[in-house]
C-alpha positions as CSV (number, residue, x, y, z in Angstrom):
1,M,104.6,8.6,8.1
2,T,102.5,5.5,7.3
3,Y,102.0,4.9,11.0
4,W,100.8,8.4,11.7
5,K,98.4,8.3,8.7
6,N,96.9,5.0,9.9
7,Q,96.5,6.4,13.4
8,K,94.6,9.5,12.0
9,I,92.4,7.3,9.8
10,W,91.5,5.0,12.8
11,A,90.8,8.0,15.0
12,F,88.6,9.5,12.4
13,L,86.7,6.3,11.9
14,T,86.3,6.0,15.7
15,L,84.8,9.5,16.0
16,L,82.6,9.3,12.9
17,P,79.6,7.5,14.5
18,L,79.7,10.0,17.4
19,V,79.8,13.0,15.1
20,T,77.0,11.6,12.9
21,T,74.8,10.9,15.9
22,F,75.4,14.4,17.2
23,L,74.6,16.1,13.9
24,S,71.5,14.0,13.4
25,A,70.3,15.1,16.8
26,L,70.8,18.7,15.9
27,F,69.5,18.6,12.4
28,L,67.1,16.1,10.8
29,L,68.8,15.5,7.5
30,P,66.5,15.4,4.5
31,G,65.7,11.8,3.5
32,T,66.6,10.5,6.9
33,A,63.8,9.0,8.9
34,A,63.4,10.5,12.4
35,A,63.7,7.9,15.1
36,K,61.2,7.7,18.0
37,G,62.5,9.8,20.9
38,E,64.9,11.7,18.6
39,Q,65.6,15.4,19.3
40,I,64.9,17.8,16.3
41,A,65.8,21.4,16.2
42,A,62.8,23.8,16.5
43,D,63.6,25.5,13.2
44,Q,63.9,22.2,11.4
45,L,60.5,21.1,12.8
46,K,58.8,24.3,11.6
47,Q,60.3,23.8,8.1
48,Q,59.5,20.1,7.7
49,S,56.1,19.9,9.4
50,R,52.9,19.9,7.4
51,L,50.6,20.8,10.3
52,S,51.2,22.3,13.8
53,F,49.0,22.9,16.8
54,T,49.4,24.5,20.2
55,L,48.3,22.1,22.9
56,R,48.3,22.5,26.7
57,D,48.7,19.8,29.2
58,A,46.6,19.5,32.4
59,Q,48.9,22.0,34.2
60,Q,48.3,24.4,31.3
61,T,51.9,24.1,30.1
62,A,52.0,24.9,26.3
63,Y,53.5,22.7,23.7
64,T,53.5,22.8,19.9
65,V,52.6,19.5,18.2
66,Y,54.3,19.3,14.8
67,I,53.0,16.7,12.3
68,F,55.4,15.5,9.6
69,A,56.2,12.6,7.3
70,D,59.7,11.6,6.2
71,D,58.2,9.9,3.1
72,E,55.8,12.7,2.2
73,E,54.7,13.1,-1.4
74,A,52.7,16.0,-2.9
75,S,50.1,16.1,-5.7
76,T,47.5,18.6,-6.9
77,L,43.8,17.8,-7.0
78,I,42.5,17.7,-10.5
79,G,38.9,17.8,-9.3
80,P,37.0,18.5,-6.1
81,D,37.3,16.1,-3.1
82,S,33.8,15.1,-2.1
83,Q,34.9,14.0,1.4
84,T,37.0,16.9,2.5
85,K,35.3,19.5,0.3
86,N,38.6,20.7,-1.1
87,K,38.6,22.2,-4.6
88,A,40.6,21.4,-7.7
89,G,44.0,22.9,-7.5
90,D,44.4,22.3,-3.7
91,V,47.5,20.4,-2.8
92,S,47.2,16.9,-1.3
93,Y,50.1,15.5,0.7
94,S,50.5,11.8,1.6
95,G,52.9,9.9,3.8
96,T,53.3,8.2,7.2
97,Y,52.7,11.1,9.4
98,R,54.1,11.3,12.9
99,A,54.2,13.9,15.7
100,A,57.0,15.7,17.4
101,L,56.4,17.7,20.6
102,L,58.1,21.0,21.3
103,K,57.7,22.5,24.8
104,S,57.1,26.3,24.8
105,G,60.5,28.1,24.9
106,A,62.6,24.9,24.1
107,S,65.1,24.7,21.3
108,F,64.5,21.1,20.4
109,G,61.4,18.9,20.0
110,T,61.0,15.2,20.6
111,V,59.7,12.7,18.1
112,Q,56.7,10.9,19.7
113,N,56.0,7.2,20.0
114,V,52.2,7.5,19.5
115,K,50.7,6.5,16.2
116,L,48.6,9.1,14.6
117,E,47.1,6.8,11.9
118,L,47.2,9.7,9.5
119,D,48.3,9.2,5.9
120,K,46.8,12.1,4.0
121,I,46.5,15.9,4.4
122,I,44.8,18.2,1.9
123,L,45.3,21.9,2.4
124,P,43.5,24.0,3.4
125,Q,42.1,21.6,6.0
126,N,39.8,21.7,9.1
127,W,39.6,17.9,9.8
128,N,42.4,18.0,12.4
129,F,42.0,20.5,15.2
130,V,42.3,21.3,18.9
131,V,39.5,21.5,21.4
132,N,40.6,23.8,24.1
133,S,39.9,23.0,27.7
134,K,37.8,25.5,29.8
135,E,39.6,25.0,33.1
136,N,42.8,24.1,35.0
137,G,43.5,20.4,35.5
138,I,42.0,19.5,32.1
139,P,44.3,19.2,29.0
140,D,43.5,20.5,25.5
141,L,42.4,17.7,23.1
142,L,44.0,17.2,19.7
143,M,41.5,15.7,17.3
144,I,42.8,13.8,14.3
145,T,39.9,12.7,12.1
146,E,39.2,10.6,9.1
147,W,36.3,9.7,6.9
148,G,33.7,7.6,8.8
149,A,30.5,7.6,6.8
150,S,28.4,10.0,4.7
151,N,27.8,12.4,7.5
152,V,30.3,11.6,10.2
153,N,34.1,11.5,10.8
154,M,36.0,9.1,13.0
155,I,37.7,11.0,15.8
156,K,41.0,10.0,17.4
157,T,41.9,12.0,20.5
158,F,45.3,12.9,21.9
159,V,46.5,14.7,25.0
160,I,49.8,15.6,26.5
161,Q,50.7,13.7,29.6
162,S,54.0,13.9,31.4
163,G,55.6,15.6,28.4
164,D,54.5,13.0,25.9
165,L,51.6,13.0,23.4
166,K,49.3,10.1,24.2
167,R,46.1,8.6,22.7
168,V,42.8,8.6,24.7
169,N,40.4,5.7,24.7
170,Y,36.6,5.8,24.9
171,F,34.5,4.0,27.5
172,Q,30.8,3.6,28.3
173,H,29.6,4.9,31.7
174,N,30.0,1.4,33.2
175,G,33.6,1.0,32.1
176,K,33.0,-1.1,29.0
177,S,35.3,-0.2,26.2
178,I,33.9,1.6,23.2
179,G,37.3,1.8,21.4
180,N,40.1,4.2,20.7
181,S,37.9,6.5,18.5
182,F,34.4,8.0,18.3
183,I,32.2,9.7,15.7
184,A,31.0,13.3,15.2
185,M,29.6,15.4,12.5
186,R,32.0,17.2,10.3
187,D,32.2,21.0,10.7
188,G,31.4,21.8,14.4
189,G,30.6,18.4,15.6
190,I,32.5,18.7,18.9
191,R,32.5,21.3,21.7
192,A,34.0,21.6,25.2
193,L,31.8,21.9,28.3
194,S,32.7,22.7,31.9
195,G,33.7,20.0,34.3
196,G,36.1,18.3,31.9
197,R,33.3,17.3,29.6
198,V,33.3,17.1,25.8
199,Q,30.2,16.8,23.7
200,F,29.9,15.1,20.3
201,R,27.1,15.7,17.8
202,Y,25.9,13.6,14.9
203,Y,22.8,13.0,12.9
204,N,21.2,9.5,13.2
205,N,19.9,8.9,9.6
206,A,17.9,5.8,10.6
207,Q,15.9,7.5,13.3
208,G,15.9,11.1,12.0
209,I,17.3,12.7,15.1
210,Y,20.5,14.4,16.3
211,E,22.3,12.6,19.0
212,F,24.6,14.4,21.5
213,Y,27.1,12.2,23.4
214,T,28.8,13.8,26.4
215,F,32.0,12.3,27.7
216,K,34.0,13.2,30.8
217,I,37.8,13.1,30.4
218,N,40.1,11.4,32.9
219,A,43.5,12.7,31.8
220,K,45.5,10.5,34.2
221,Q,43.9,7.3,32.9
222,L,43.7,8.6,29.3
223,Q,40.0,7.9,29.2
224,M,36.9,9.6,27.9
225,R,34.0,8.1,29.8
226,L,30.4,8.5,28.6
227,D,28.5,10.8,30.9
228,D,25.2,11.3,29.2
229,I,23.3,11.2,25.9
230,R,20.7,13.7,24.6
231,N,18.4,13.2,21.5
232,Q,16.5,16.0,19.7
233,K,15.1,16.9,16.3
234,V,17.2,20.0,15.8
235,A,20.9,20.3,15.3
236,D,21.4,23.2,17.9
237,W,23.6,22.4,20.8
238,P,21.3,21.6,23.9
239,N,22.0,24.2,26.5
240,S,19.0,23.5,28.7
241,G,16.8,20.5,29.8
242,V,18.0,17.1,30.9
243,G,19.7,14.3,29.0
244,N,18.7,10.6,28.8
245,R,20.6,9.6,31.9
246,A,18.9,12.0,34.3
247,Y,15.5,11.6,32.6
248,L,15.5,7.9,32.9
249,K,16.7,8.0,36.5
250,S,13.8,10.3,37.4
251,L,11.5,8.0,35.5
252,K,12.8,4.9,37.4
253,D,12.6,6.7,40.8
254,A,8.9,7.6,40.1
255,A,7.9,4.3,38.4
256,S,9.3,2.2,41.3
257,K,6.8,4.0,43.6
258,G,4.0,3.9,41.0
259,Q,4.1,7.7,40.8
260,L,3.6,10.3,38.0
261,P,7.1,11.8,37.5
262,G,7.2,15.3,39.1
263,R,3.9,14.7,41.0
264,T,4.4,12.5,44.1
265,D,0.7,13.0,45.0
266,I,-0.5,11.2,41.8
267,T,0.0,7.5,42.1
268,T,-1.5,4.2,41.1
269,G,-4.3,3.1,43.4
270,L,-5.9,6.6,43.8
271,T,-9.6,6.8,43.3
272,L,-11.3,8.6,40.3
273,Q,-12.7,11.1,42.8
274,T,-9.3,11.9,44.2
275,V,-7.8,12.2,40.7
276,Q,-10.5,14.7,39.6
277,K,-9.9,16.8,42.7
278,K,-6.1,16.9,42.1
279,L,-6.0,17.2,38.3
280,G,-9.3,18.6,37.3
281,K,-11.1,17.9,34.0
282,P,-9.1,15.9,31.4
283,K,-8.6,17.1,27.9
284,S,-10.3,14.0,26.6
285,K,-11.5,10.5,27.6
286,S,-11.2,7.2,25.9
287,N,-11.1,3.5,26.5
288,G,-7.5,2.1,26.5
289,E,-6.1,-1.4,26.7
290,W,-6.7,-1.7,30.4
291,G,-9.8,0.4,30.9
292,A,-10.8,4.1,30.8
293,L,-8.1,6.6,30.0
294,Y,-8.2,10.3,31.1
295,N,-5.9,12.3,28.8
296,Y,-4.1,15.3,30.2
297,A,-1.5,17.5,28.5
298,N,1.6,15.2,28.7
299,F,0.2,12.1,30.4
300,G,-2.9,9.9,30.8
301,I,-4.4,8.3,33.8
302,G,-5.8,4.8,33.3
303,F,-8.4,3.2,35.5
304,D,-9.4,-0.4,36.3
305,S,-12.8,0.1,34.7
306,Y,-14.0,1.1,31.3
307,L,-15.8,4.4,30.7
308,H,-19.3,2.9,31.0
309,E,-18.3,1.2,34.3
310,L,-16.5,4.1,36.0
311,K,-17.5,5.0,39.5
312,S,-16.1,7.5,42.0
313,N,-14.2,4.7,43.7
314,S,-12.7,3.3,40.5
315,R,-8.9,3.0,41.0
316,V,-5.9,4.2,38.9
317,S,-4.2,1.2,37.4
318,V,-1.7,2.8,35.1
319,I,-0.1,6.1,34.3
320,E,0.7,6.8,30.6
321,L,3.5,9.2,29.7
322,Y,3.5,10.8,26.3
323,N,7.2,11.2,26.1
324,E,7.8,10.8,22.4
325,K,9.5,14.2,22.3
326,Q,12.3,12.8,24.5
327,Y,13.3,10.8,21.4
328,L,14.4,7.8,23.3
329,S,15.5,4.6,21.5
330,P,15.3,1.1,23.1
331,G,19.2,1.2,23.1
332,N,19.2,4.4,25.1
333,I,17.0,2.9,27.7
334,K,19.0,-0.3,28.0
335,M,22.2,1.7,28.3
336,W,21.0,3.5,31.5
337,L,18.5,1.1,33.0
338,G,20.2,-2.2,32.1
339,K,18.7,-5.4,30.8
340,P,14.8,-5.3,30.8
341,S,12.8,-7.9,32.8
342,E,10.8,-8.7,29.6
343,E,10.9,-7.7,26.0
344,Y,8.5,-9.0,23.4
345,Y,6.3,-8.3,20.4
346,N,2.6,-7.7,21.3
347,E,0.4,-8.5,18.4
348,A,-2.6,-6.9,20.2
349,V,-1.0,-3.4,20.1
350,G,1.1,-4.0,16.9
351,G,4.4,-3.2,18.5
352,Y,7.1,-4.1,21.0
353,E,6.9,-3.8,24.7
354,M,10.0,-3.6,27.0
355,I,9.3,-4.0,30.7
356,Y,11.3,-3.2,33.8
357,K,10.0,-4.3,37.2
358,W,10.8,-2.9,40.7
359,G,8.9,-4.7,43.5
360,K,5.2,-4.4,42.9
361,H,5.6,-1.6,40.4
362,G,7.1,-1.4,36.9
363,I,7.4,0.5,33.7
364,M,6.7,-0.5,30.1
365,F,8.2,1.2,27.0
366,N,6.3,0.8,23.7
367,Y,7.7,1.1,20.2
368,E,6.5,-0.2,16.8
369,E,9.7,-1.6,15.2
370,K,13.0,-2.7,16.6
371,E,14.9,0.4,15.4
372,D,12.0,2.9,16.2
373,L,11.9,5.5,18.9
374,I,9.7,5.0,22.0
375,D,6.1,6.0,21.3
376,Y,4.8,6.1,24.9
377,T,5.6,4.7,28.3
378,V,3.3,3.1,30.9
379,I,3.8,3.1,34.7
380,Y,1.8,0.5,36.6
């Protein structure tokens, strides 16, 4: 009898690890930390998770992302939360939150390896959300956000790739890394555009403008690459016009030929007589730094002689652009045009001048202080 009892005990002990592993795979026992890659029953995920989102991969296959924490603790706000705008009485949850991914129609979800860097959730919440793609071949984006500054949140972006939740990194247009997060205004600071593009909006307190950063997603490489920037005084999404990248390209193309942008027939070297025939009477006339200046609606034509010296054969020496409403910063220009040929403070004009040269022509951007926006631009 003793022999058979011992045999039964050893058999039980031998099977116990297998049974435990099997049951753990089926049901996540309360108080037991879910391991990476572990399978969890769909019903258990729904019960344990604090947040869930529907997310499609690039092939438009739907998954549910469940966010949960094994060490979660709950408390009630005794006063309003100034960051999240939650009210007293709302429930705050804290813990080390992780994600599990459940494919549509599946019975079990898989705990993901990716780190969410999320440790607090206050309900109701709108800080974590999905940006739905507008076309096939582009995945939905899961945005996990956290406090960044007084008027922006830090945005962490995740997509589903090959059945796993993965984090996306941000890059400048030239491939230089920005990091694994970006910034946007709270409450409607992100929108999806066509062509796999996503636009981020935030208010630049220092310069008093709204900046709109457009990124293009490369799902295979898990990259969001900067495609353009647009600056304006109003918060409305820009649905027309051109961004800084296209504007500066057109400016460079014209300046490198000494032309007025949009008017290939107006160039440096033209005579006063020719300018008057082509442009008519100016709105005003004055003497500028280089000579006489004929002011038109959005630009000025500068000559090589002052007003009292002007003759019909006086030549155009510079073209001034009154492009302050483009709201360009020196940083915007350097991003798209590269390092300037020269940059210095000009005491004579009381401001900074940044110069780019292309052959015998060039362009000069003028601004008062280092953090100011461009006041005007000169093509010569």
